[in-house]
KOLZATI-30056 format. One line per field, with one value per residue: residue in one letter; x, y, z of N, C-alpha, C in turn; residue number from 1. Coordinates in steps of 0.001 Angstrom, whole numbers, padded with zeros to 6 digits. Layout:
type	A_... $
npx	X_... $
npy	Y_... $
npz	Z_... $
capx	X_... $
capy	Y_... $
capz	Z_... $
cpx	X_... $
cpy	Y_... $
cpz	Z_... $
seq	NUM_... $
***
This chain:
type	M_S_Q_H_T_A_S_E_P_T_V_P_A_T_A_A_G_A_P_A_T_A_A_V_P_V_L_S_D_E_V_R_E_A_L_A_R_R_Q_P_V_V_A_L_E_S_T_I_L_A_H_G_L_P_R_P_R_N_L_A_V_G_R_E_L_E_E_L_V_R_S_E_G_A_V_P_A_T_I_A_V_I_D_G_V_A_Y_A_G_L_D_K_A_R_L_E_R_I_A_G_G_E_G_V_R_K_L_G_H_R_D_L_A_P_A_L_A_T_G_A_T_G_A_T_T_V_S_A_T_A_F_L_A_E_R_A_G_L_R_V_F_A_T_G_G_L_G_G_V_H_R_E_W_A_R_S_Q_D_E_S_A_D_L_S_L_L_A_R_T_R_I_T_V_V_C_A_G_V_K_S_I_L_D_V_P_A_T_L_Q_R_L_E_T_L_G_V_G_V_L_G_Y_G_T_D_R_F_P_G_F_Y_L_A_D_S_G_E_P_V_E_W_T_V_E_R_P_E_Q_V_A_A_V_M_A_A_Q_D_A_L_G_G_P_R_S_A_L_L_V_A_N_P_V_P_E_E_D_Q_L_D_P_E_L_H_D_R_V_L_A_E_A_L_S_Q_C_R_E_R_G_I_T_G_Q_A_V_T_P_F_L_L_G_F_L_V_R_A_T_G_G_A_S_L_E_A_N_L_A_A_V_R_G_N_V_R_L_G_A_R_I_A_R_A_W_A_A_R_P $
npx	014335_011299_008095_004783_001686_-001175_-004218_-007299_-009883_-013144_-015586_-018148_-021507_-024171_-027532_-027812_-025479_-023282_-020132_-020702_-020645_-020942_-019119_-016438_-013242_-012795_-011073_-008175_-007906_-005700_-005176_-007631_-007711_-005583_-005963_-008356_-007280_-005617_-003248_-000167_-000786_000211_-000797_-000011_000431_-000288_000213_002758_003510_002327_002454_004881_007300_009830_008794_010104_010802_009343_007132_008960_009890_007264_006800_009000_008769_006377_007538_009528_007756_006693_009086_009683_007800_004943_002046_001386_-000664_-001207_-003079_-005666_-007780_-009670_-011344_-013630_-013674_-012609_-009541_-007981_-005033_-003614_-003369_-001209_-001779_-003441_-001595_000247_-001327_-001915_000689_001266_000326_-001378_-004420_-004617_-005705_-004911_-005810_-007191_-008727_-011004_-011796_-012678_-015372_-016344_-014580_-015537_-018133_-018148_-016712_-013985_-010186_-007712_-004712_-004026_-003458_-001831_-003927_-006067_-005414_-004937_-007663_-009193_-007518_-008220_-010865_-010921_-010067_-007363_-004194_-001918_000087_002754_004423_006173_006828_004540_002045_001472_001566_001994_004690_004460_001889_000129_-000594_-001128_-003268_-002605_-002798_-002322_-004589_-003997_-003484_-006032_-007573_-006082_-006544_-008804_-008866_-008182_-005319_-001985_000473_003573_006284_008645_008744_007435_007336_010094_010126_007993_006387_007672_007720_005347_003530_004033_002829_000362_-000451_-000377_-002549_-004709_-004476_-003022_-001132_002578_005437_008964_011002_013617_014823_015098_014478_012783_012239_013113_012129_013654_015969_017575_017168_014970_015420_013721_012497_010950_008609_008185_009790_010603_011673_011372_009459_007387_007066_005674_003367_002302_001600_-000164_-002374_-002859_-003956_-006379_-007644_-007988_-009827_-012048_-011407_-010979_-007958_-004973_-001706_001508_004617_007568_010037_013313_015354_018182_021245_023480_022167_020606_019770_022372_022668_023465_023372_020738_019418_020038_019359_016778_016288_016635_014561_012070_012580_012283_009489_008376_008922_007625_005116_003916_001408_-000826_-002002_-000086_002597_003811_004433_006108_008130_009172_010045_011722_013764_014564_015653_017853_019489_020547_019172_019585_017924_015561_016513_017178_014513_013575_015121_014174_011731_011775_012817_010887_008759_009716_009936_006983_006036_007368_006166_003512_003583_004212_001833_-000110_000640_-000063_-001605 $
npy	002165_003642_003310_003407_003945_003207_005151_004473_002709_003122_000791_-000258_-001342_-004015_-003798_-005718_-005419_-006674_-006894_-004958_-006833_-005599_-003430_-003740_-003778_-002418_000648_002013_005131_006470_005509_005875_008786_009298_008266_010005_012049_011813_010658_008331_004981_001758_-001464_-004437_-007827_-010227_-012705_-013384_-012624_-013881_-016656_-016998_-016485_-016830_-016338_-013995_-012679_-012085_-009943_-007750_-007622_-006831_-004443_-003195_-003570_-001913_000443_001211_001498_004047_005475_006033_007808_006969_005507_002703_-000090_-002747_-005763_-007661_-010127_-009658_-010937_-011420_-009036_-007326_-005619_-002894_-001545_-001811_-001176_-000943_-002946_-004751_-005594_-006923_-008909_-010241_-011016_-012576_-015153_-017233_-018891_-017667_-017951_-018864_-017221_-017601_-015957_-017257_-017881_-015830_-015024_-016877_-016644_-013779_-014337_-015943_-014966_-015091_-015097_-014171_-014296_-012752_-014036_-013846_-013813_-013413_-010613_-009293_-009150_-007704_-005232_-004066_-003922_-001824_000247_000679_000526_-000351_-003224_-004862_-007742_-010871_-013348_-014717_-017257_-020277_-022387_-025815_-028016_-031151_-030802_-032048_-034337_-033699_-031499_-028981_-025812_-022528_-020290_-017683_-016988_-017194_-015342_-012696_-012448_-011269_-008848_-005558_-004595_-003529_-005523_-005879_-007993_-010505_-012225_-015685_-018125_-020205_-022998_-023801_-024533_-022666_-021712_-022955_-021447_-018811_-019251_-019709_-017294_-015674_-016733_-016118_-013437_-011468_-008968_-008760_-007053_-006860_-005439_-003455_-005449_-007948_-010594_-013180_-013205_-015435_-015591_-016340_-016364_-014175_-014601_-016650_-018214_-017879_-015683_-011967_-010337_-007432_-004597_-002290_000790_002929_003965_005718_004915_002547_003490_004654_002570_001510_003280_003303_000677_001311_003100_001356_-000230_-003130_-006482_-006759_-007253_-007742_-006323_-007447_-006659_-007335_-007772_-008424_-009973_-008314_-009573_-009674_-010535_-012765_-016328_-018522_-020087_-022703_-024108_-023752_-025113_-027755_-028208_-027846_-030225_-032162_-031521_-032062_-034626_-035948_-035189_-036795_-039373_-039538_-039046_-036611_-034497_-032044_-029260_-029433_-029593_-027085_-025475_-027579_-027649_-025153_-025126_-026839_-025885_-023777_-024975_-026783_-024927_-023474_-021211_-019271_-019104_-018114_-015505_-014321_-014542_-012460_-010307_-009639_-009265_-006683_-005088_-004984_-003939_-001230_-000597_-000765_001432_003465_003316_003640_006415_007468_006905_008264_010801_011494_013773 $
npz	023558_022994_024530_023224_024175_022954_022536_024316_022295_021433_022150_020260_021432_021819_022633_024468_025759_024734_022641_019386_016414_014256_014114_012670_011925_015399_015561_016907_018841_017960_015361_014073_013926_012300_009939_009503_009011_006690_007131_007082_007531_008775_008507_010747_011344_013944_014548_014432_016830_018956_018197_016647_017582_020492_024048_026430_024170_022102_022613_022983_020368_019123_020072_019055_016330_016018_016588_014810_012531_013258_013450_010539_010373_010153_011200_013446_013056_014718_014318_015758_017617_020486_023030_021335_019987_017180_016395_015093_015717_018674_022363_025086_026999_025607_023353_025116_026066_023702_023126_025454_025041_026233_025869_023469_020134_016710_014163_010910_008106_007550_010300_011633_011964_013645_016047_016614_017353_019483_021350_021385_021845_019718_017711_014468_011267_008063_006145_007722_008802_006450_005600_007621_007707_005210_005605_007583_006316_005704_003538_003253_004274_006115_006502_007183_005446_002988_003170_000811_-002037_-001270_-001168_-003105_-003850_-005590_-004440_-001735_-002034_-000654_000130_000995_002467_002162_-000522_-001973_-000441_-000796_-003469_-003750_-002165_-001655_-000965_-000353_-000006_001867_001543_002279_000030_-000412_001876_001862_002438_000820_-002300_-004419_-007263_-008091_-006404_-007375_-010020_-009274_-008060_-010309_-011803_-009931_-010483_-008806_-008524_-008521_-007502_-007807_-005206_-005904_-007152_-009561_-009080_-007434_-003820_-001361_001494_003885_002427_000005_-002595_-004262_-006697_-008556_-011065_-011091_-012806_-012979_-011671_-008993_-007772_-005897_-003249_-004166_-006742_-006246_-004820_-007192_-008659_-007316_-007279_-010172_-009947_-008767_-010605_-013094_-012023_-011838_-010728_-006951_-006184_-004589_-004253_-004239_-002844_-003113_-001097_-000765_001929_003195_001645_003489_005756_005154_005438_005170_002079_001382_003827_004316_002368_002695_005383_004934_003291_004854_006988_005336_004740_007082_007688_005812_006824_009366_008833_008698_007887_006206_007929_009846_008966_007972_010580_011828_009882_010155_012853_012852_011166_012691_015117_013829_012702_014528_015408_013441_011297_012408_013140_010556_009607_011213_010483_007993_008417_009911_007557_006012_007362_007769_004894_004420_005676_004626_002085_002728_003424_001041_-000302_001036_000556_-002029_-004139 $
capx	013402_010384_006940_003664_000426_-002367_-005257_-008486_-010741_-014412_-016126_-019757_-022239_-025536_-028572_-027404_-024118_-021888_-019671_-021280_-019661_-021007_-018129_-015351_-012646_-012758_-009950_-007738_-007982_-004408_-005399_-008830_-007096_-004448_-006802_-009212_-006101_-004919_-001697_000074_-000876_000568_-001225_000864_-000150_-000294_000538_004150_003745_001808_003104_006049_008552_009820_008588_009450_011256_007780_006605_009931_009661_006041_007108_010175_007970_005601_008413_009984_006849_006697_010353_009514_006749_003657_001190_001269_-001982_-001331_-004431_-005819_-008977_-009653_-012540_-014602_-013821_-011441_-009059_-007004_-004460_-003634_-003052_-000099_-002441_-003764_-000421_000738_-002141_-001500_002176_001288_-000024_-002414_-005722_-004627_-005870_-004274_-006830_-007419_-009985_-012338_-011918_-012991_-016680_-016679_-013873_-015982_-019300_-017854_-015828_-012563_-009254_-006889_-003860_-004396_-002520_-001787_-005356_-007126_-005062_-005216_-009200_-009595_-007098_-009084_-012471_-010596_-009581_-006147_-004163_-000585_000168_003734_004582_007408_006794_003117_001919_001461_001335_002661_005362_003557_000463_-000786_-000827_-002054_-003922_-002475_-002519_-002381_-005606_-003559_-003862_-007444_-008115_-005352_-007157_-010268_-008572_-007487_-004197_-000556_001403_005005_006701_009843_008400_006940_008157_011056_009626_006848_006617_007769_007408_003679_002812_004000_002028_-001239_-000633_-000836_-003723_-005586_-004523_-002284_000320_003911_006589_010226_011538_015054_015281_014221_014482_011591_012826_012718_011687_015042_016918_017251_016744_014375_015739_012529_012291_009835_008558_008314_010663_010333_013083_011236_008164_006489_006561_004773_002054_001725_000973_-001653_-003313_-003316_-004864_-007750_-008186_-008450_-011185_-011926_-011433_-010208_-006892_-003949_-000583_002497_005886_008486_011254_014338_016281_019638_022074_024315_021323_020073_020354_023320_021877_023836_022737_019271_019037_020524_018379_015324_016079_016385_013248_011294_012583_011515_008110_007791_009000_006920_003767_003468_000734_-001566_-001509_001088_003718_004415_005221_007208_009383_009809_010643_013056_014772_015106_016590_018689_020139_020906_018471_019892_016739_014910_017132_016830_013191_013409_015855_013209_010224_012209_012942_009234_008089_010423_009425_005855_005852_007714_005109_002201_003846_004070_000325_-000717_001270_-000597_-002454 $
capy	002193_004435_002280_004331_003566_003760_005382_003403_002664_003231_-000384_-000296_-002175_-004190_-003590_-006690_-005271_-007413_-005908_-004956_-007428_-004908_-002578_-004671_-003550_-001201_001484_002805_006535_006864_004983_006633_010057_009342_008056_011028_013401_011277_010320_006991_003847_000383_-002666_-005233_-008961_-010495_-014122_-013487_-012356_-014922_-018183_-017037_-015945_-017286_-015315_-012694_-011710_-011712_-008682_-006823_-007398_-006492_-003067_-002811_-003351_-000630_001893_001122_002355_005257_006047_006262_008605_006490_005126_001253_-000678_-004265_-006289_-009064_-010225_-009989_-011132_-011368_-007819_-007217_-004309_-002267_-000606_-002215_-000238_-001691_-004068_-005631_-006084_-007650_-009943_-011267_-011478_-013784_-016330_-017859_-018802_-017025_-018716_-018582_-017001_-017158_-015095_-018044_-018177_-014491_-014951_-017696_-015737_-012648_-014789_-016883_-014097_-015734_-014098_-014759_-013631_-012772_-014478_-012851_-013552_-012299_-009166_-008533_-008812_-006795_-004100_-003619_-003269_-000563_001516_000500_000233_-001051_-004142_-005237_-008696_-011413_-014179_-015316_-018716_-020529_-023956_-026353_-028998_-032289_-030189_-032789_-035159_-033134_-030457_-028053_-024394_-021493_-019455_-016419_-016679_-016762_-013912_-011653_-012234_-010295_-007869_-004348_-004048_-003592_-006320_-005803_-009277_-011130_-013572_-016661_-019157_-021016_-024530_-024111_-024847_-021183_-021668_-023153_-020352_-017716_-019409_-019561_-015835_-015310_-017289_-015259_-012036_-010785_-008285_-008770_-006148_-006791_-004088_-003400_-006693_-008569_-011929_-013226_-013498_-016533_-015481_-016510_-016113_-012916_-014959_-018028_-018725_-017370_-013979_-011428_-009407_-005969_-003981_-000957_001229_003811_003861_006445_003750_001594_004148_004947_001244_001202_004261_002567_-000348_001811_003524_000396_-000890_-004840_-007256_-006079_-007797_-007164_-006128_-007712_-005775_-008455_-007130_-009201_-009668_-008274_-010708_-009983_-011074_-014007_-017627_-019325_-020812_-024003_-024526_-023639_-026264_-029008_-028504_-028216_-031484_-033012_-031559_-032607_-036131_-036179_-035107_-038184_-040526_-039502_-039117_-035464_-033686_-030948_-027861_-029769_-029552_-025557_-025355_-028570_-027384_-023999_-025397_-027747_-024976_-022976_-025829_-027312_-023601_-022809_-019833_-018509_-019071_-017001_-014297_-014137_-014050_-010969_-009212_-009522_-008427_-005331_-004406_-005032_-002789_000232_000022_-000523_002740_004569_003196_004304_007839_007968_006779_009394_012235_011765_014976 $
capz	022768_023714_024215_023068_024735_022086_023311_024111_021421_022119_021471_020431_022229_021529_023691_025670_026479_024117_021545_018018_015509_012990_013938_012615_013387_016092_015573_018185_018527_017117_013781_013675_013728_011222_008703_009137_008488_005561_007481_006562_008554_008296_009230_011503_012102_015451_014748_014727_018331_019659_017540_015841_018570_022053_025083_026376_022916_021161_023116_022506_018943_018930_020335_018122_014975_016017_016847_013409_011865_013772_013183_009540_009987_009900_012443_013213_013435_014868_014239_016591_018051_021703_023600_020432_019169_016228_016606_014149_016725_020214_023252_025667_027547_024391_023033_026136_026194_022464_023287_026496_024589_026769_025280_021984_019069_015499_013083_009541_007829_008102_011674_012197_012293_014914_016860_016990_017828_020614_022491_021395_021629_018770_016660_013061_010235_006800_005347_008622_008952_005288_005495_008685_007461_004148_006358_008437_005338_005517_002220_003282_005215_006221_007042_006918_004280_002648_002517_-000803_-002506_-000574_-002143_-003232_-003624_-006451_-003486_-000585_-002235_000404_-000357_002066_002301_001813_-001765_-002495_000113_-001418_-004999_-003555_-001195_-002271_-000042_-000910_001075_001548_002114_001568_-000630_000190_002664_001239_002439_000105_-003719_-004788_-008755_-008256_-005690_-008360_-011078_-008761_-008104_-011804_-012197_-009295_-010769_-007755_-008933_-007956_-007853_-006978_-004845_-006004_-007551_-010541_-008406_-006332_-002694_-000696_002894_004524_001272_-000809_-004186_-004330_-007935_-009475_-011606_-011147_-014231_-012759_-010533_-008948_-007117_-004882_-002553_-004864_-007813_-005737_-004720_-008459_-009157_-006505_-007757_-011338_-009888_-008514_-011785_-013637_-011490_-012004_-009376_-006009_-005798_-003708_-004942_-003340_-002727_-002671_-000888_-000311_002920_002684_001720_004603_006846_004955_005924_004471_001254_001507_005006_004315_001514_003430_006594_004464_002713_006218_007345_004351_004869_008657_007418_005269_007485_010594_008096_008982_006609_006329_008605_010777_007962_008009_012028_012060_009274_010464_013954_012502_010678_013903_015861_013088_012230_015707_015446_012487_010511_013003_012982_009257_009562_011865_009598_006826_008956_009990_006521_005220_007910_007297_003572_004309_006214_003425_000946_003165_003255_-000413_-000611_001933_000043_-003092_-004204 $
cpx	011910_008992_005641_002662_-000542_-003442_-006562_-009317_-012130_-014977_-017577_-020294_-023672_-026402_-028233_-026112_-023013_-021572_-020482_-020507_-019895_-019790_-016817_-014393_-012756_-011255_-009486_-007945_-006989_-004650_-006444_-008512_-006347_-005132_-007902_-008393_-005295_-003457_-001607_-000103_-000410_000111_-000023_000100_000376_000160_002004_004512_003496_002257_004330_007406_008514_009324_009785_009876_010126_007437_007752_010063_008512_006188_008299_009501_007140_006480_009299_009011_007046_008192_010465_008382_005262_003215_001094_-000042_-001809_-002751_-004555_-007286_-009028_-011042_-013798_-014787_-012475_-011120_-007870_-006068_-004518_-002987_-001932_-000701_-002754_-002671_000289_000057_-001811_000058_002136_001012_-001111_-003902_-005787_-004628_-005237_-005560_-006744_-008513_-011248_-012819_-012583_-014119_-016845_-015743_-014915_-017657_-019280_-017082_-014331_-011344_-008205_-005653_-004113_-003179_-002458_-003227_-006237_-006626_-005279_-006640_-009476_-008894_-007941_-010173_-011936_-010161_-008151_-005620_-002594_-000453_001616_003969_006099_007400_005279_003221_001606_001239_002476_003530_004484_002285_-000322_-001364_-001828_-003243_-003920_-002151_-003108_-003788_-005447_-003792_-004900_-008100_-007336_-005962_-008231_-010092_-007836_-006506_-002844_000172_003030_005586_007904_009438_007432_007746_008889_010782_008476_007278_006703_007397_005702_003014_002797_003111_000500_-001349_-001154_-001985_-004861_-005483_-003999_-001146_001556_004937_007721_010574_012890_015552_014384_014099_013368_012319_012147_012482_013146_016192_016448_016743_016124_014818_014577_012583_010943_010013_008587_009105_010535_011651_012404_009750_007073_006147_005555_003321_001326_001154_-000240_-002674_-003643_-004086_-006443_-008385_-008470_-009604_-010923_-011953_-010381_-008959_-005758_-002637_000584_003902_006778_009877_012350_015072_017338_020482_022961_023562_020768_020545_021245_022601_022136_023319_021299_018698_019039_019620_017145_015059_015822_015171_011942_011202_012152_010066_007618_007699_008196_005405_003200_002634_-000157_-001219_-000534_002313_004411_005226_006070_008152_010040_010396_011701_014030_015298_016117_018009_019812_020695_020172_018755_018647_015679_015310_017073_015624_012920_014028_014861_011899_010548_012368_011662_008637_008558_009874_007927_005603_006280_006473_003719_002380_003750_002633_-000343_-000453_000682_-001616_-004066 $
cpy	002613_003192_003235_003439_004005_004113_004554_003531_002801_001938_-000201_-001476_-002754_-003787_-004399_-006292_-005987_-006589_-006158_-005576_-006588_-003945_-003382_-003948_-002362_-000646_001878_004307_007100_006570_005756_007980_010274_009172_009093_012090_012939_010974_008900_006166_002575_-000611_-003738_-006527_-009224_-012000_-014324_-013529_-013388_-016537_-018175_-016970_-016642_-016079_-015178_-011958_-011345_-010352_-007693_-006572_-006675_-005040_-002542_-002410_-002047_000634_001998_001775_003638_006171_006511_007259_008150_005878_003361_000985_-002163_-004521_-007490_-008887_-010666_-009917_-010977_-010147_-007565_-005696_-004008_-001256_-001311_-001346_-001493_-002996_-005286_-006421_-007002_-008987_-010979_-012009_-012725_-015030_-017176_-017655_-018072_-017879_-018097_-018519_-016760_-016488_-015950_-018161_-016853_-014319_-015675_-017117_-014665_-013178_-015291_-016076_-014719_-014574_-014846_-013781_-013725_-013312_-013508_-012850_-012821_-010961_-008385_-008130_-007680_-005219_-003441_-002835_-002150_000510_001412_000081_-000692_-001997_-004613_-006441_-009529_-012147_-014650_-016786_-018970_-021732_-024435_-027559_-030303_-031779_-031201_-034061_-034736_-032085_-029090_-026511_-023381_-020897_-017980_-015940_-016421_-015544_-012929_-011468_-011470_-009240_-006826_-004076_-004305_-004303_-006235_-006906_-009606_-012470_-014318_-017523_-020102_-022552_-024761_-024238_-023310_-021127_-022067_-022000_-019095_-017865_-019294_-018059_-015377_-015417_-016524_-013816_-010971_-010298_-008654_-007972_-006710_-005476_-003989_-004541_-007240_-010309_-011968_-013788_-014820_-016643_-015320_-016238_-015001_-013287_-016367_-018762_-018558_-015965_-013443_-010521_-007998_-005836_-002532_-000597_002022_003692_004723_005623_002975_002126_004272_003629_001175_002150_003650_001520_000180_002438_002619_-000214_-002352_-005260_-006641_-006984_-007094_-007057_-006465_-007182_-006858_-007871_-007906_-009104_-009312_-009407_-010977_-010678_-012461_-015245_-018284_-020097_-022306_-024713_-024580_-024885_-027724_-029298_-028669_-029514_-032396_-032932_-032338_-034429_-036649_-036264_-036201_-039161_-040463_-039173_-037704_-034697_-032579_-029668_-028330_-029582_-028114_-025732_-026371_-028204_-026290_-024327_-025993_-026882_-024231_-023760_-026233_-025967_-022997_-021468_-018993_-018203_-017848_-015589_-013624_-013562_-012712_-009993_-008896_-008900_-007003_-004722_-004098_-003769_-001555_000254_000113_001019_003782_004344_003871_005735_008369_007827_007958_010644_012454_013030_014410 $
cpz	023411_023524_024292_023287_023606_022842_023086_023211_022036_021176_021592_020898_021678_022556_025027_026214_025702_022869_020219_017125_014285_012839_014022_011402_013885_015920_016651_017605_017600_015520_013209_013158_012576_009996_008410_008728_007410_005854_007285_007881_007958_009042_009680_011634_013300_015496_015138_016316_019156_019610_017019_016236_019872_022871_026018_025098_022057_021503_022698_021169_018339_019033_019347_016699_014851_015923_015358_012331_012050_013375_011741_009189_009680_011133_012384_013629_013589_014945_015107_016849_019572_022329_022684_019714_018330_016237_015575_015092_018123_021208_024172_026268_026595_023849_023743_026259_024820_022723_024484_025933_024928_026527_023963_020905_017733_014442_011748_009355_008070_009335_012251_012796_013637_016153_017532_017693_019230_021681_022477_021388_020545_017962_015102_012103_009019_006397_006316_008804_007551_004855_006437_008248_006236_004869_007104_007560_005369_003942_002310_004404_005246_006990_006894_005552_004342_002833_001214_-000768_-001825_-001642_-001950_-003152_-004476_-005577_-002347_-000839_-001332_-000037_000841_001477_001941_000380_-002319_-001884_-000594_-003127_-004742_-002523_-001640_-001211_-000731_000336_000755_002407_001759_001018_-000014_000935_002054_001356_001486_-001452_-004406_-006239_-008747_-007591_-006810_-009567_-010582_-008592_-009329_-012000_-011484_-009614_-009565_-008346_-008098_-008285_-006920_-006617_-004799_-006480_-008543_-010180_-007291_-004906_-002132_000763_003454_003658_000291_-002149_-003746_-005617_-008849_-009965_-011094_-012364_-014023_-011414_-010302_-007920_-005650_-004346_-003326_-006163_-007487_-005492_-006210_-009026_-008509_-006981_-009133_-011052_-009380_-009934_-012782_-013295_-011625_-010577_-008145_-005585_-005160_-004614_-003942_-003820_-002255_-002466_-000065_001072_002582_002686_002829_005724_006556_005469_004919_003374_001183_002699_004947_003402_002031_004551_006129_003957_003980_006818_006398_004739_006131_008351_006946_005965_008843_010067_008674_007720_007204_007083_009523_010166_008405_009632_012186_011072_009712_011907_013963_012105_011747_014538_014939_012654_013392_016028_014450_011507_011263_012993_011588_008962_010028_011125_008310_007225_009046_008588_005725_006170_007869_005800_003545_004714_005155_002070_001365_003246_001906_-000816_-000077_001296_-001121_-003308_-004406 $
seq	1_2_3_4_5_6_7_8_9_10_11_12_13_14_15_16_17_18_19_20_21_22_23_24_25_26_27_28_29_30_31_32_33_34_35_36_37_38_39_40_41_42_43_44_45_46_47_48_49_50_51_52_53_54_55_56_57_58_59_60_61_62_63_64_65_66_67_68_69_70_71_72_73_74_75_76_77_78_79_80_81_82_83_84_85_86_87_88_89_90_91_92_93_94_95_96_97_98_99_100_101_102_103_104_105_106_107_108_109_110_111_112_113_114_115_116_117_118_119_120_121_122_123_124_125_126_127_128_129_130_131_132_133_134_135_136_137_138_139_140_141_142_143_144_145_146_147_148_149_150_151_152_153_154_155_156_157_158_159_160_161_162_163_164_165_166_167_168_169_170_171_172_173_174_175_176_177_178_179_180_181_182_183_184_185_186_187_188_189_190_191_192_193_194_195_196_197_198_199_200_201_202_203_204_205_206_207_208_209_210_211_212_213_214_215_216_217_218_219_220_221_222_223_224_225_226_227_228_229_230_231_232_233_234_235_236_237_238_239_240_241_242_243_244_245_246_247_248_249_250_251_252_253_254_255_256_257_258_259_260_261_262_263_264_265_266_267_268_269_270_271_272_273_274_275_276_277_278_279_280_281_282_283_284_285_286_287_288_289_290_291_292_293_294_295_296_297_298_299_300_301_302_303_304_305_306_307_308_309_310_311_312_313_314_315_316_317_318_319_320_321_322_323_324_325 $
***
């Protein structure tokens, strides 16, 4: 696998020499040139590299995902914040720094302003990546699974910031549905309330991250990247709220986690949460870690299979979008 080194971006500075937060985010030369030439660009999140995978595999996966975008004829724009500067497009050294993990915070979109103001370094979640990608002029973002409404929401009021951010951000997100540890029906209801469009790609069933089918239907199905681009164009033509478009792309059935194993292990994990009194932001990392351990790493492999498929599809959608007359 080849390693592409993005050219060094120029970081604007204030009179005092500090990075100018007005330039958000700073584009790599590769991304800037692609946008200027109306070439396809795909945004990629960085949390999976810093917090979602073991080292050193995380760096190899980060490079692999960027190469998958390039192999489909598009330009990758991995997004992160480094020393108080938000970047869309990381060079080799910055990608390695994010993957190194030391001192790398996990940044949602609410964390971006403090991170920039204090000179922090952080990997961006779905909400922060979507926000910065739109600011950069990108239209397509490929990720794994979205956050959503947590189980027992009536008691905890726990809902991912992804949903409200996507309700006001004009970007197309290619994902494998929402994480199956969440309340999927409630999440779909919330997306409807927020006006976030959902397309099933080659399926009339909403995928469940590790699983090809969450058990819930989707109302609209598309079969080709050009159809997704047509929906994106129709969004713009209609005007109105600048909400996102979700393209729900299921993990291939041969790569999904065994559904019976998934259901059994998830039930065990939820029981452990209740017994240990784990609540709030600690729930998701605990459940995901439990699944990895209890499935012998199979859930992690299903996760990566889903991400790879989403990245490939995201590049094809970006190409279709760039090819519009």
